[in-house]
Structures are given as structure tokens and as C-alpha cells.
C-alpha positions as CSV (number, residue, x, y, z in Angstrom):
1,M,151.9,128.6,141.9
2,H,149.4,126.6,143.4
3,V,149.5,123.5,142.7
4,L,147.1,120.9,143.0
5,V,148.7,117.4,143.7
6,T,147.1,113.7,143.8
7,G,149.0,110.9,144.8
8,G,150.3,113.6,147.7
9,T,151.0,110.9,150.7
10,G,152.2,108.2,148.4
11,H,156.0,107.2,148.2
12,I,156.4,109.9,145.4
13,G,154.0,112.4,146.6
14,S,155.7,112.5,149.5
15,Y,158.9,113.7,148.1
16,V,157.1,115.7,145.4
17,I,155.3,118.2,148.2
18,P,157.9,119.1,149.8
19,E,160.0,119.7,146.8
20,L,157.3,122.1,145.8
21,I,157.3,123.7,148.5
22,A,160.6,124.3,148.9
23,A,160.9,125.9,145.8
24,G,158.1,128.7,146.8
25,H,155.0,126.7,145.7
26,E,151.8,126.8,147.6
27,V,150.8,122.8,147.3
28,T,146.8,121.6,148.0
29,T,146.7,117.8,147.9
30,L,143.6,115.1,147.4
31,V,142.9,113.2,151.0
32,R,140.1,110.8,151.5
33,S,140.7,110.6,155.3
34,D,141.7,112.2,158.8
35,D,145.4,109.8,158.7
36,S,145.6,111.3,154.9
37,A,144.9,114.4,156.0
38,A,146.8,114.5,159.0
39,A,150.2,112.9,156.4
40,A,149.4,116.2,153.9
41,S,149.5,118.4,156.4
42,A,152.5,117.4,158.3
43,L,154.6,117.7,154.5
44,G,153.4,121.3,154.7
45,A,150.7,120.9,152.0
46,T,146.5,121.7,152.1
47,P,144.4,118.5,152.6
48,R,141.2,118.8,150.4
49,R,138.9,116.0,151.2
50,G,138.1,115.1,147.2
51,D,139.0,111.6,145.5
52,I,139.9,111.3,141.7
53,S,136.9,109.2,141.7
54,D,134.5,112.1,141.7
55,L,135.3,113.6,138.7
56,D,133.5,117.1,139.5
57,G,135.0,117.2,142.5
58,L,138.7,116.9,140.6
59,K,138.1,119.1,137.7
60,A,136.7,122.1,140.2
61,A,140.0,120.9,142.3
62,A,141.7,121.3,139.2
63,A,140.5,124.9,137.9
64,E,141.2,126.3,141.1
65,S,145.0,125.2,140.4
66,D,147.4,127.0,138.6
67,G,149.1,123.6,137.8
68,V,148.5,119.8,138.7
69,I,150.7,116.8,139.7
70,H,149.1,113.9,139.1
71,L,150.5,110.7,140.4
72,A,147.8,109.0,141.9
73,H,145.9,105.7,140.2
74,R,142.7,103.6,141.2
75,Q,144.4,100.8,142.3
76,D,141.1,100.1,144.4
77,L,139.9,98.6,140.9
78,L,142.4,95.8,140.5
79,P,141.3,92.9,142.6
80,S,137.6,93.0,140.6
81,G,138.6,94.7,137.0
82,G,142.5,94.5,136.7
83,I,144.7,96.8,135.1
84,D,141.8,97.1,132.2
85,A,139.9,98.9,134.6
86,V,142.5,101.2,136.3
87,A,143.3,102.4,133.1
88,A,139.8,103.4,132.0
89,A,138.8,104.9,134.9
90,E,142.5,107.3,134.9
91,L,141.6,107.9,131.1
92,Q,138.4,109.8,132.7
93,V,140.8,111.4,135.0
94,M,142.3,112.8,132.3
95,L,139.8,114.0,130.1
96,A,138.5,115.9,133.2
97,Y,141.5,117.2,133.9
98,G,141.0,118.3,129.9
99,E,138.0,120.1,130.5
100,A,138.8,122.1,133.7
101,L,142.3,123.0,132.0
102,A,141.4,123.2,128.5
103,G,143.0,127.1,127.0
104,T,144.4,128.6,129.8
105,G,147.9,127.2,129.4
106,K,148.2,125.4,132.4
107,P,150.5,123.1,133.3
108,L,149.3,119.1,133.8
109,V,151.9,116.6,134.6
110,A,151.8,112.9,135.0
111,A,153.1,109.7,136.1
112,G,154.1,107.7,133.4
113,S,156.3,104.5,132.4
114,I,159.8,104.1,130.8
115,G,158.7,100.8,129.1
116,S,155.7,103.1,127.2
117,P,157.3,103.4,124.2
118,G,158.5,99.3,123.6
119,W,161.2,97.5,123.8
120,E,161.3,94.4,121.3
121,D,161.1,96.8,118.3
122,L,163.2,99.8,118.9
123,G,166.8,98.3,118.9
124,R,168.2,101.0,120.7
125,P,167.4,102.8,124.0
126,A,163.8,104.5,124.3
127,T,164.3,108.3,124.4
128,E,161.8,111.1,124.8
129,D,160.8,111.1,121.7
130,D,159.9,108.1,121.5
131,P,155.6,108.5,121.6
132,A,153.9,105.8,124.0
133,L,152.8,102.8,122.0
134,P,149.1,101.6,121.6
135,G,148.0,98.2,123.7
136,G,147.7,95.1,122.1
137,D,149.2,91.2,122.1
138,K,151.9,92.5,120.0
139,Y,153.5,95.0,122.8
140,K,152.2,92.7,125.5
141,G,149.2,94.7,126.1
142,S,148.5,93.6,130.0
143,L,152.0,96.3,130.3
144,R,150.3,98.6,127.7
145,V,147.0,99.1,128.6
146,R,147.9,102.3,130.4
147,N,149.3,103.4,127.5
148,V,145.6,104.9,126.5
149,V,146.1,107.4,129.1
150,E,149.5,108.7,129.0
151,L,148.3,109.4,125.1
152,A,145.4,111.0,126.4
153,V,148.0,113.2,128.4
154,I,150.1,114.0,125.5
155,G,147.1,115.1,123.3
156,L,145.8,117.7,125.6
157,A,148.4,119.5,124.4
158,E,146.8,120.6,121.0
159,R,143.4,121.6,123.9
160,G,145.8,124.3,125.3
161,V,147.0,122.2,128.1
162,R,150.6,122.5,128.9
163,S,150.7,118.8,129.5
164,S,153.8,116.0,129.6
165,I,154.4,113.4,131.2
166,V,157.1,112.0,133.1
167,R,158.0,108.4,132.6
168,I,159.2,106.5,135.7
169,P,161.4,103.3,136.0
170,P,160.2,100.1,137.3
171,I,162.3,101.3,140.7
172,A,162.4,104.2,142.3
173,H,164.5,103.9,145.5
174,S,164.5,105.9,148.8
175,A,164.9,105.2,152.4
176,T,161.2,105.3,152.7
177,D,160.6,103.0,149.6
178,A,158.1,100.2,151.3
179,A,156.3,99.0,148.9
180,G,157.8,98.8,145.7
181,F,159.9,96.3,143.4
182,L,163.1,96.5,146.0
183,P,161.2,95.5,149.0
184,L,159.1,92.7,146.8
185,L,162.4,91.3,145.6
186,I,164.1,91.2,148.8
187,G,160.8,89.3,150.6
188,L,160.9,87.1,147.6
189,A,164.8,86.2,148.1
190,K,164.2,86.0,151.8
191,A,161.1,83.4,151.1
192,K,163.3,81.5,148.9
193,G,166.8,81.8,150.5
194,A,168.5,82.8,147.1
195,I,168.3,85.6,144.5
196,G,166.8,85.2,141.2
197,Y,167.7,86.6,138.2
198,P,166.6,85.7,134.3
199,G,168.7,84.0,131.8
200,D,172.0,85.7,131.9
201,G,170.5,88.4,133.7
202,A,171.9,91.1,131.6
203,N,168.4,92.8,131.0
204,L,168.6,96.3,131.6
205,W,165.9,98.1,134.3
206,P,166.4,101.6,134.8
207,A,166.0,103.3,138.4
208,V,166.1,106.5,139.8
209,H,166.4,108.0,143.7
210,T,163.0,109.3,144.5
211,H,164.2,112.6,145.2
212,D,165.7,113.1,141.8
213,L,162.3,112.3,140.7
214,A,160.5,114.8,142.3
215,V,162.8,117.6,141.3
216,L,161.9,116.6,137.4
217,F,158.3,116.9,138.3
218,R,159.1,120.2,139.9
219,L,161.1,120.8,136.3
220,A,158.2,119.9,134.3
221,L,155.4,121.9,135.8
222,E,157.9,125.1,135.9
223,K,159.2,124.8,132.3
224,G,158.4,122.0,130.4
225,P,156.9,122.7,126.9
226,A,153.7,120.8,126.1
227,G,153.1,117.7,124.9
228,K,156.5,116.2,125.9
229,Y,157.4,112.7,127.6
230,W,160.2,113.3,130.2
231,H,162.4,110.4,131.5
232,G,163.3,110.4,135.3
233,I,166.2,107.6,134.8
234,E,169.2,107.7,136.6
235,G,170.9,106.5,133.7
236,E,170.2,103.9,130.6
237,G,170.0,100.7,132.9
238,I,171.2,98.4,135.6
239,R,171.7,94.5,134.6
240,F,169.1,92.4,136.5
241,R,171.9,90.4,137.4
242,D,173.8,93.2,139.0
243,I,170.5,94.4,141.2
244,A,170.5,90.5,142.4
245,E,174.2,90.1,142.6
246,A,173.6,93.3,145.1
247,I,170.7,92.2,147.1
248,G,172.3,89.0,147.3
249,H,175.4,90.2,149.1
250,R,173.0,92.2,151.2
251,L,171.4,89.2,152.7
252,G,174.2,86.6,152.6
253,L,172.4,85.0,149.9
254,P,173.2,83.4,146.5
255,A,172.2,84.7,143.0
256,V,170.9,82.4,140.4
257,S,170.2,81.9,136.9
258,I,166.5,81.0,136.7
259,P,166.2,79.6,132.8
260,N,164.4,81.6,130.7
261,D,162.0,78.4,129.5
262,V,161.2,77.8,133.4
263,L,160.4,81.4,134.0
264,M,156.6,81.2,134.0
265,L,156.0,78.2,135.2
266,P,154.6,78.2,138.8
267,G,157.7,78.9,140.5
268,Y,160.5,81.1,141.8
269,F,158.7,84.6,140.5
270,G,155.8,84.4,140.6
271,F,153.5,87.2,139.2
272,L,156.7,88.6,138.4
273,A,158.1,86.2,135.9
274,N,155.9,88.5,133.3
275,L,158.0,92.1,134.7
276,V,161.8,90.4,135.3
277,T,162.0,89.7,132.0
278,L,161.8,93.1,130.8
279,N,165.1,94.9,129.3
280,L,164.1,98.6,129.2
281,P,167.0,100.6,128.0
282,A,166.4,104.7,128.1
283,S,168.3,107.7,127.5
284,N,167.1,110.8,129.9
285,L,169.2,113.2,127.3
286,V,166.5,115.1,126.4
287,T,165.2,116.0,129.6
288,R,168.8,117.1,130.7
289,Q,169.2,119.5,128.2
290,T,165.5,121.0,128.2
291,L,164.8,120.9,132.0
292,G,168.6,121.4,133.6
293,W,167.7,118.1,135.1
294,E,170.6,116.4,137.1
295,P,169.9,113.2,139.3
296,T,172.3,114.0,142.5
297,Q,171.3,111.7,144.7
298,P,172.7,108.1,145.2
299,D,172.2,105.7,142.2
300,L,170.2,102.2,143.1
301,L,173.5,100.0,144.1
302,A,174.6,102.5,145.7
303,N,171.2,102.9,147.8
304,L,171.3,99.2,148.0
305,A,174.6,98.9,149.7
306,N,174.3,101.4,152.1
307,G,171.5,99.4,154.2
308,H,168.1,101.3,153.8
309,Y,166.6,98.8,152.7
310,F,167.9,95.7,154.8
311,P,167.0,96.9,158.7
312,G,168.9,95.2,161.9
313,D,171.0,93.7,159.1
314,N,174.7,94.1,159.4
315,T,176.3,93.0,156.0
């Protein structure tokens, strides 16, 4: 299969491309610079000059492929327009894919969020059968605004696209993770001299090794039915306190509770305050049963213990 991958030189994409090539697929990825082109070539992909902001070019690239894995986001819009602008731009990207792929039965697999089904009202772990909720104040709209993108992708199944969403947890961990939530939390702990957790720290954060996630994207591309959500998580979730204590152990710093009534005040967590309180239990049962996906890499706590995230630390 000739696969178009966007975001191919990012953290997740740099695992997805080798996974696809090892399975016998040919990969083209969009690049905007000579450095990105060199990185794409090093991964084994064919670089194609382009950008997801160029919708005509994106449609042409998608139409020439046998399938698409979409990992890119318009993060450049965050400073000026916030997440609303990012979501609005990405919605146009999905509609462009719809124009290019409608009626072909070709696969489109896009990255989503494990939190998109909501967490307050479910009262149980989210499953792959739970749809993304619409945005709005009730569902912390700032965290839900991208759900319109997921819903658009799923809706393309009705137009003859084998579309699906891989829901990604807050933490995708690996030996090359340099800009995810774990490096942020570790940097914050070093700056504050302690690692905090909200309240009793019992809220669950799912995680996944990026290599396992790459395998899931490949399986969804190869055999995933249309209009489905997949859960790229290694387990139901890990207590935030356990994550904090693992980081603290490696850094030789205390793990401390940040009371709920002060979480939102200027202080320890800063802009992360709205995120660290999330409780996102979820199941991956349907994903494993339908696609035959089984995580095989070290889990989050094991990856924290092996030192990848603490260069130069001898603890």
C-alpha cells in the first residue's frame, strides 16, 4: 500500500513510518523544509514538499495514495487563535480528505484524544463505542473543541471512506520523547524542587509506548472497519500519584499533594492545572479483539524506571 503520512517527522510519526515500511508499505510524507526532508528520507519515507494548510495540495497527495494516516496539527495557529483556530483549520483538512477519498473505500486514520468521550458523566471506563462529545461548557469546551474534527472523520464513513480515529492518551512515552507531558512534568519538578499531584492523586491517566501506538495505526490502516474509534492505551490508566512518585524517585525529590482548592490559583501547575486533574479511565478491549493489537513494549512506570527521561541521572 502507498500511504500518505502527515506529521511524519514528529514524535509519533517517526515511529509510524518505520512500522509501515517494515510491514511492506511505501510511505510518502509531507515536509516543509530541507531538514524535514532529510529526516523523512532517513526514516525510509519519500518526502513530498507540502503543508496541510495547502488544501489543494493535500487533496492531490491523498488522491494519489492508497490510504492516509493523519498525525499533523496546525500548532502554528495556537499563539494567535488558540485551540479554536487549530480545530477550525483541522476540520477543513478532514473535509479536504473527504473530497479526495469519497467513494474509494480507502482508509483514513486520524489521531484523536482518549478524553473525547468525556469523563464526568460516563461513570465507567470509556470504550471504543463511546462517541466523541460535542464541545461546550458542560464538557470543558476548551478541551472538547477538537471533537468536531473526530466527528467529521467518523462521518466520512458514510461517504465511502474507511475512516477511523485512534484515540491517543495524554502520555505517549518512548526513548525519544522530548516534548510531551512527561518532559513537562519532569522539568516542572526540577524547577519547583518537588513533584506535585492533584488532591489524593487517584485520578487515572492512560499511557502508551509510542512503538505500540505505531503498530495500532498500521493495523487500523490495514484492516480497521469504517467509522470506528480505537483506543491506543496500554491499560485502563495509572494513578497520577504513582506517576508523580516515579518521577520523584528518579529525581530524588518529594512527591506532594496539591490541594484541589488551590490547583487553579497561580502556582505549582500553571497552565497544566486544567489537565493534571483529568480522570480518564478507558478500555482497549474492542481494539484488541477487533484488530489483534497487543501492547508489547515497557509500560509507563517501567519506562520511567529505565532512565530514558533522566539523562545523566544515576539514581
